[in-house]
C-alpha positions in Angstrom: -12.5 -10.6 -21.1 -11.4 -7.0 -21.1 -10.9 -5.0 -24.2 -7.6 -3.1 -24.5 -7.6 0.0 -26.7 -4.9 2.3 -27.7 -5.8 6.0 -27.9 -3.6 8.7 -29.4 -3.4 11.7 -27.2 -1.0 14.5 -28.1 0.8 12.1 -30.4 1.5 9.5 -27.6 -0.2 6.1 -27.6 -2.3 5.5 -24.4 -3.2 2.0 -23.5 -6.6 1.7 -21.7 -9.5 -0.6 -21.1 -13.2 -0.3 -22.0 -15.7 -0.4 -19.2 -18.7 -2.4 -20.3 -22.2 -1.0 -19.7 -23.2 -3.9 -17.4 -20.2 -3.5 -15.1 -21.0 -3.1 -11.4 -21.9 0.4 -10.3 -22.6 -0.2 -6.6 -20.3 -1.4 -3.8 -20.8 -5.0 -2.5 -19.3 -4.7 0.9 -20.8 -7.9 2.4 -19.6 -9.9 -0.6 -16.1 -8.5 -0.1 -16.2 -9.4 3.6 -17.3 -12.9 2.7 -14.5 -13.2 0.2 -11.8 -12.2 2.6 -13.2 -14.3 5.5 -13.2 -17.4 3.3 -9.9 -16.8 1.6 -7.7 -17.8 4.6 -9.9 -20.7 5.5 -9.1 -22.5 2.2 -5.6 -23.5 3.1 -5.4 -26.3 0.5 -6.4 -24.1 -2.4 -3.7 -23.7 -5.1 -3.8 -19.9 -5.0 -3.4 -19.9 -1.2 -0.5 -22.3 -1.3 1.3 -20.5 -4.1 1.2 -17.2 -2.2 3.1 -18.5 0.8 6.1 -16.3 -0.1 4.1 -13.2 0.7 1.8 -14.6 3.4 2.5 -11.9 6.0 1.6 -9.1 3.7 -1.5 -11.1 2.7 -2.6 -11.3 6.3 -2.1 -7.5 6.5 -4.2 -6.9 3.3 -7.0 -9.0 4.6 -7.1 -7.6 8.1 -6.9 -4.0 7.0 -9.7 -4.3 4.4 -11.9 -6.0 7.0 -11.2 -3.3 9.5 -12.0 -0.6 6.9 -15.3 -2.3 6.2 -16.0 -2.7 9.9 -15.7 -6.5 9.8 -12.5 -7.1 11.7 -14.4 -9.2 14.3 -14.8 -11.9 11.7 -11.1 -12.7 11.6 -9.4 -15.3 13.8 -7.2 -13.1 16.1 -5.7 -16.0 18.0 -4.6 -17.9 14.9 -3.2 -14.7 13.4 -1.1 -13.8 16.5 0.3 -17.4 16.7 1.4 -17.1 13.0 3.0 -13.7 13.6 5.0 -14.9 16.6 6.2 -17.9 14.7 7.6 -15.7 12.0 9.8 -13.5 14.2 13.5 -14.4 13.9 16.2 -14.1 16.5 17.4 -11.0 14.6 14.1 -9.3 15.4 12.8 -9.2 11.8 9.8 -11.1 10.4 9.5 -13.4 7.5 6.7 -13.8 5.0 5.9 -17.2 6.4 7.3 -19.9 8.7 10.8 -21.0 7.5 11.4 -18.0 5.2 14.1 -15.4 5.6 13.2 -12.1 7.5 12.7 -8.9 5.4 11.8 -5.3 6.1 8.6 -5.6 3.9 7.2 -8.4 6.1 8.5 -6.8 9.3 6.3 -3.7 8.5 3.4 -5.9 7.7 3.7 -7.7 11.0 3.9 -4.5 12.9 0.9 -3.1 11.1 -1.1 -6.3 11.9 -0.1 -6.2 15.6 -1.1 -2.5 15.7 -4.5 -3.3 14.1 -5.0 -6.0 16.7 -3.6 -3.9 19.6 -1.2 -6.7 20.3 2.4 -5.4 19.9 3.4 -6.8 23.4 3.2 -10.4 22.1 6.5 -10.0 20.2 9.9 -8.5 21.1 9.6 -4.9 19.9 13.1 -4.0 21.0 14.5 -6.7 18.7 12.4 -5.2 15.8 14.0 -1.8 16.3 17.5 -3.4 16.3 16.7 -5.3 13.1 15.6 -2.0 11.4 18.8 -0.3 12.6 21.0 -3.1 11.3 19.7 -2.5 7.7 20.6 1.1 7.4 23.6 1.8 5.1 26.3 4.5 5.3 24.5 6.7 2.7 21.2 6.6 4.7 19.5 4.0 2.5 18.1 0.7 3.8 18.6 -2.8 2.6 15.5 -5.0 2.5 17.3 -7.8 4.2 20.8 -9.3 4.8 21.2 -9.8 1.1 21.6 -6.1 0.5 19.0 -5.0 -2.1 18.5 -1.2 -1.8 15.2 0.4 -2.6 13.2 3.5 -1.5 10.4 1.1 -0.6 12.7 -0.1 2.3 13.3 3.4 3.5 9.5 3.8 3.9 9.2 0.4 5.5 11.9 1.3 8.0 10.5 4.7 9.2 6.9 3.4 9.1 7.8 0.5 11.3 9.7 2.7 13.8 6.9 5.3 13.8 4.3 2.6 14.7 6.6 1.3 17.5 7.1 4.8 18.9 10.8 4.9 18.0 11.0 7.3 15.1 14.6 8.4 15.9 16.2 5.0 16.3 18.0 5.4 13.0 20.0 8.2 11.4 16.9 10.1 10.1 19.0 12.9 8.6 20.9 10.6 6.3 17.8 8.6 5.5 16.1 11.8 4.3 19.2 12.7 2.2 19.0 9.4 0.4 15.3 9.6 -0.4 15.7 13.2 -1.7 18.6 12.0 -3.9 16.1 9.8 -5.7 13.8 12.6 -6.7 13.6 13.1 -10.5 13.2 16.1 -12.8 9.5 15.4 -13.2 8.9 15.6 -9.4 8.6 11.9 -8.9 10.8 9.3 -7.3 12.4 6.0 -8.4 13.6 3.0 -6.4 17.2 4.3 -6.4 19.1 7.3 -7.8 18.6 7.7 -11.5 15.7 5.2 -11.6 12.5 6.3 -13.4 9.5 7.7 -11.6 6.9 5.2 -10.6 3.6 5.7 -8.7 4.5 3.0 -6.2 7.8 4.5 -5.4 6.3 7.9 -5.2 3.9 6.7 -2.6 6.7 5.2 -0.6 8.8 8.4 -0.8 6.0 10.9 -0.1 4.9 8.6 2.8 8.5 8.6 4.0 8.7 12.4 3.8 5.4 12.8 5.6 6.5 10.6 8.5 9.8 12.5 8.8 8.2 15.9 8.5 9.9 16.8 5.1 7.0 17.3 2.7 8.2 20.8 2.1 11.0 19.3 0.1 8.5 18.2 -2.6 7.3 20.3 -5.5 3.7 19.5 -5.0 2.4 21.1 -8.2 5.0 19.3 -10.4 4.5 16.0 -8.7 0.7 16.4 -8.6 0.7 17.0 -12.3 2.7 13.8 -13.0 0.3 11.8 -10.8 -2.8 13.3 -12.4 -1.5 12.3 -15.8 -1.8 8.7 -14.7 -5.6 8.9 -15.1 -6.8 7.4 -18.4 -10.1 8.0 -20.3 -11.6 4.9 -18.6 -11.1 6.7 -15.3 -8.5 4.2 -14.0 -5.0 5.1 -13.0 -1.8 3.5 -14.2 1.6 3.5 -12.5 3.7 5.1 -15.3 3.1 6.2 -18.8 1.9 3.8 -21.5 0.7 1.2 -19.0 -2.8 -0.2 -18.5 -4.9 1.1 -15.5 -4.8 -1.0 -12.4 -7.0 -0.8 -9.3 -3.9 -0.9 -7.0 -3.0 2.5 -8.4 -6.2 3.8 -7.0 -4.2 3.6 -3.8 -0.6 4.5 -4.7 -1.6 7.5 -6.8 -4.6 8.7 -4.7 -2.7 8.3 -1.4 0.2 10.3 -2.8 -2.2 13.1 -4.1 -3.8 13.1 -0.6 -0.5 13.5 1.1 0.6 16.4 -1.0 -2.9 18.1 -1.0 -3.7 17.6 -4.6 -6.4 14.9 -4.4 -9.0 17.2 -6.1 -6.9 17.3 -9.3 -8.3 14.0 -10.6 -11.8 13.1 -11.9 -13.0 11.4 -8.8 -16.3 10.1 -10.2 -14.7 8.5 -13.2 -12.1 6.8 -11.0 -14.9 5.6 -8.6 -16.7 4.0 -11.5 -13.6 2.3 -12.7 -12.9 0.8 -9.3 -16.5 -0.4 -8.9 -16.3 -2.1 -12.3 -13.4 -4.2 -11.0 -15.6 -6.0 -8.5 -16.7 -9.6 -8.9 -20.5 -9.6 -8.2 -20.6 -13.3 -7.5 -17.6 -14.1 -5.4 -16.7 -10.7 -4.0 -13.3 -9.1 -4.2 -11.6 -6.8 -6.6 -9.4 -7.5 -9.6 -6.7 -5.3 -11.2 -9.0 -4.6 -14.1 -12.7 -5.4 -15.0 -13.1 -9.1 -15.8 -9.9 -10.4 -14.3 -9.4 -12.7 -11.3 -9.9 -11.1 -7.9 -7.3 -11.3 -5.1 -6.8 -9.8 -1.5 -4.2 -7.4 -2.7 -6.5 -5.5 -5.1 -9.4 -5.9 -2.8 -7.6 -3.9 -0.1 -6.4 -1.2 -2.4 -9.8 -0.9 -4.2 -11.5 -0.4 -0.9 -8.8 1.9 0.4 -9.0 4.0 -2.8 -12.7 4.3 -2.4 -12.2 5.4 1.2 -10.0 8.2 0.0 -12.8 9.2 -2.4 -15.2 9.4 0.6 -17.2 6.3 -0.2 -20.0 5.7 2.4 -19.8 2.5 4.5 -15.9 2.5 4.6 -13.9 3.9 7.4 -11.5 6.8 6.7 -8.1 5.5 5.8 -4.7 7.1 6.6 -3.0 7.8 3.3 0.5 7.2 4.7 0.1 3.9 6.5 -2.9 2.4 4.7 -4.6 1.7 8.1 -7.8 3.1 9.6 -7.3 6.6 10.8 -8.9 5.7 14.2 -6.3 3.1 14.9 -3.4 5.6 14.3 -5.1 8.3 16.4 -5.3 5.9 19.3 -1.5 5.4 19.1 -0.9 9.1 18.4 0.7 8.4 15.1 -0.2 11.4 12.9 2.2 12.0 9.9 2.4 15.4 8.3 0.1 16.0 5.3 -0.2 19.1 3.0 -3.6 20.7 3.8 
């Protein structure tokens, strides 16, 4: 059980957690590799069955963290490629699982998986490009699927997918940039649409988008960096927006954004590292959102990826834009702009 505390800083209540003295302080890489390797093998488990609606992203999380740990060889490549192929629809997009509707989120995950496995030719990449093109709207934004939801996450998914396919100019990039910039707020952050509040997850998507499209100069890096650094709480953990509890996944969304804009050194790296390590399960492996909670592949990837950005030994360098090993992207000559 975790203890939630409320601290009053400058008159504003700050929710946080207490890190117990016996929390893990070292990284259990082999335990985490065992956890991910066994997760997909237990196909009758309740947790596995109930996560079918995001299976494609789950495969991406598992493969990426295994690659970052140097354990990709432990994954069943043939089974994964068969699954990927079965999820591509006639429109070119990919669904979360067999029998589900295609969506940009899962299309990006599928392309990331195929890039990690050096297997893009096993699917129709031209149809993927057509699918992404079909979802761009008149104002430059992107719908996530045929049902029309608009979100800056989908702008990132669109340009990231095209960049990995070597087709970055297949959409109206100028209009896409205009839309994302219209979602910038007075605090330097970004929301999901115009007028929406700033959120660390959306900030990651928008800074990543602007890095891919060569538009990082449009960001006020000091203002945004300040907002992002304010996400660090006394426990060392990071939250996604004010008055929320810290969460290991923001060790990725916040840190990656800071890395992209050249402000990673603005946070207390050692305190964050200790918070992330405290979220491990010493027995089963894997990371939870907070110390003492249940682990899952999502937080396991973003815990390891966050530690990679902090320079943790034994983990490969991760690209802050694509959340994939740097070496994989270098091989494909995919090198988004970063503020140095």
